N, C-alpha and C positions, 0 to 999 in steps of 0.2 A: 566125797573131797574131788571124785570125778567131774562134777558140775563146776566144783570150783577152778580145777586145772582147764578147764573148758573155756570160760571163762575169763580168766587170763591170758590164753592165747588171742580168743576174741579179741580182747582188749589192747595185744601188742601188735594187730595185724593192724586195727583200727587207726592205733597211733604210725603205723610204719606208711599206711598208704595217705594218711592227711598230711605230712611232714613233706612225702618225697613227690606228691603230685604237684602241689603250686612250682615244686623248684624246676620240675621236668617242663610244666607252661611258659614258664620265665625264662628258660633259656634255651626253647622255640624261636625263640625271635632274634632282630638285631636293631641294633641304633647306628646311624649313622648322623655326624654333626662334622662341623669346618667353621673354616670362616672364609669371608670372601674380602680382599683387599685389590687395589689396581695397583699398577706399575712401581708407585715410590712407596706401597704400604700400606697407607691408608686405608683402613675398616670403609666400608662401603655398607650402611644400614639401608634399610627400604629394595634390597634389590628381590629379584623373584628368584626363586632356588624348586628345580624341577628334577624328581628322583625315579626315573623308567627303567620298570624293570624287563629285562632281556627276555624272560622265559615268560612273563603271562603277558606285555605290553604295557600295562597299566601305568601308569605314571601318578606321583602322591607331588603337589605342589606347596613350599610356604615360601618363605621370606624370610630376611635375615634381620636381626634387629639392631636396635643402637647403637648396637658394640661390634656387626656386624657377622654375630655369629647367628649358626641354622644348627638346629638337630631335626629328626624324622625318627621316630620310634618304631615300632612290630612291625618290622620288615620283614620280609621272609628270606631265608638264607638263598643266596646266588650272585648271578650277577647284573648290574644294573647301571645306569647312563644316567652321570648326572650331568645337568647343565643351569648355567646361571647367566639369565640377561635384565641390563638395564639400559633405560633410553639414552641417558648419554656418554654408554660405554661399550655398548654393542653388546657381542653372547662372547662365551667360554664354555666347555663342554667334556669331563673327565670319565672315566670308567673305572669301576672298583667292584671289588669281591666281597659278599657279606658273610660273617659265619655266624651259627645259632648261640647267642652268649657272649660275642664278644664285642664288643663296643668297637665301629671303625670311622676314623679321623680322617676328612678329605678338607684341603685347603687349594681354594681358585681364585686365581687373578685376573682382572678386568683392566684391559689397557684402554687409554681413552682417542680418540680419533688427534690426530695432527692439527696443528693450528696453522698453517701455512696456507697462504692466498696465494691462488694461482692466476693473478690479472699481469704478474710479469715473470715470462716465465724465467729460469734459472737450470741452469744442467748442473747445479751440487744440490738440488734439491728433489727428492723423488713426488711420482706426477701426483697432483691433488687428486682431490675425492670429492662428491656432491656435498658432503658434511663439509666442506672447508668453502662453501657456497650460498653456506644458510641452512638446506636441508636438515629437515631430522633424521637422524639415523634410520631410524623405520621405515621415511620414505626413499633414500637413497638403496635401502636392502632389494625395495620392491620393485626398484625400476634400473634393470642392468641397462636395458636399449638408452637410457639418459645418461648412466655413467661411461657405457663406452663412446658415446658423442662427446664427454668430456676427455676421456683419454685422447682420443684422436684430435681436439681441438690443439689439446696442449704438446703434441708432437708436433703438431703443424706451428703452432707459433713457437717453438723451440728452432725447426727450420727456417724461422721468418726471421727470427732474430737475428741466427747466424750469418743468414744470407746479408742481410743488411750489413752486418759486421764488414764480410768479402766485397762489398759492393762499393764501401769508403776509400778502396785505395784504389782503385779505376777513375772514381770521382775527385779525390784529391789531385791526383796525378792530372787529369784531365784540366783541372781550374790552375794548377803549377803551369803547363805546356799551353794556356791559353794566350800568356806573357806576351809569347812568343809568337802566337799562331795572328795577332794582329799588326802585327810590325812592318816596317815599309822593306824589309829585306825580300827581294824576286823569289829567292826559293821557296818552296812548298811542302817542302820536308817538315817543318813546324807547325804546318795547317794539318797536313795529311798525317802526323801523330796524334794532334789535339781529338781531329776527326775520330781515328780509331779507337781513342780511347773515350772518346764519349758515348761513341755505339757499343761501348765495349759496358761501359754504363750503363748505360738504359737496357740491355740485353740481361742482365744481372738484376737489376732495378725492376723489370719486369717479372722475375720469376720470386724475390722475393715478397712484390704485391700479390703473386697468386696464392701464396700460400697463408697469408693474414685473410685474403678475402676468403679464400675458401676453404677456413678454418670453422669447424660447426657453431653455431651461436645454440646456448646455452638458456632456453626461457625461462624466465624470474631474475637471471642478474642484474646490477647494476655498474657501468662504466664509470670510476670514479679515481682521483691522484692521478699518478704519472702516467694511468693508461688512458683517462680522459685527453690529459695535454699530449700524447702521444697520437690518437686519432685526431684530434685539431689539426695540429704538424700535416698532418698527413692530406688532407685539405690545401696545404701549402705547392707541397713538393710533389704531389700528383701531379697537379695539371702541369708545374714547372718541368719534371721531366718529358711530359708529352710535347710540351712548347718550345723546350731548350733547343732540342736538334730541329725542330722546323725553321726554328730561326736561325740557328747556326747553319741549315744547310743554304740559306738565304743569304748570309752573312760571308759562306767560302765561294759560292759564286759569281757572288761583287769583286771578293778579293782576288781570285784568278782573272777574271778578266781586267785586272788593272782598275778596278772603281773604288772610289771611297765609300767605305759602308755605310749603309744611309736609310731609310728608310722605315719599313718594321725591323730587319736586320741590325740594326744599332740598340735593337732592345735587346738582342741578345746574351750579351755581358751581363746586365742588372739582371735580366730573368734567370741566369744561370747563378749566381753569387746569391739568389735570394732561395733560388732551390736548392743551394749546396747548405743555405746557413739551415733551412725548414727539415731538412732531412737529417744534417749532424744534430738538430735542437730535439729531432724524435726519436735520434739512438741515445743519446745521451738517456733520456727524460726513464729509459725503460733499462739502461745499463749502470746509472748510478742511484745509491742514494739519498735522498735529500730530503 
């Protein structure tokens, strides 16, 4: 009778151990799952997912499936940093705390880089990045120096564009006053005003050109479209802005001496008109979309 009771007690103990031990082992780990999407909500397949333990410093890597889902099992309870990265979207990360036996869900979003082009600076758009020039995200992220050059170039070209718009004001005024400056009137007021406006135009043009010339160049970029035309016009209005005041000074001296404008000085008007036309065309090429 005692033997049967002992056998019965032993059997109950074995049943309790065999049924509770697997449950304890199952509840001692955690599972993390989630979905990776872009900013529009579209799922992103084959995205690398890294789950790093804050305590142990060890990482478990996986990737999303065709539906953008990922799952990492058998994780020890604790704090983790989850990061996702993709060649065309950059990277993103988030922190999560896992508890034993409790499945955890974490969804992450990757943002695609902007597609704005930086060739014609516009104050209504944010500064461009190296990806805008065709560099891969991995290349741009590893080259902070080149990104700094691009930021500096963008700032200087914006100033160049604004100064160009300001320069048009005295430029137009000098063209208008030239109609009276070459007249037969004995007064010199019209000529003096024309010379003053021409000098102001030249000074502002010099500042405008400085910001374009000194803007850093980005290796591997190609000039095309309106910017190519803009630069071509500079080969006309650049020399013209130098030659026009020289010829104007000769014409001014001849008129003040009571002489008729002749020789090289006679080219002052035509050169000024061509220069102003080229400058206006260059300005319109980067200010208007066509």
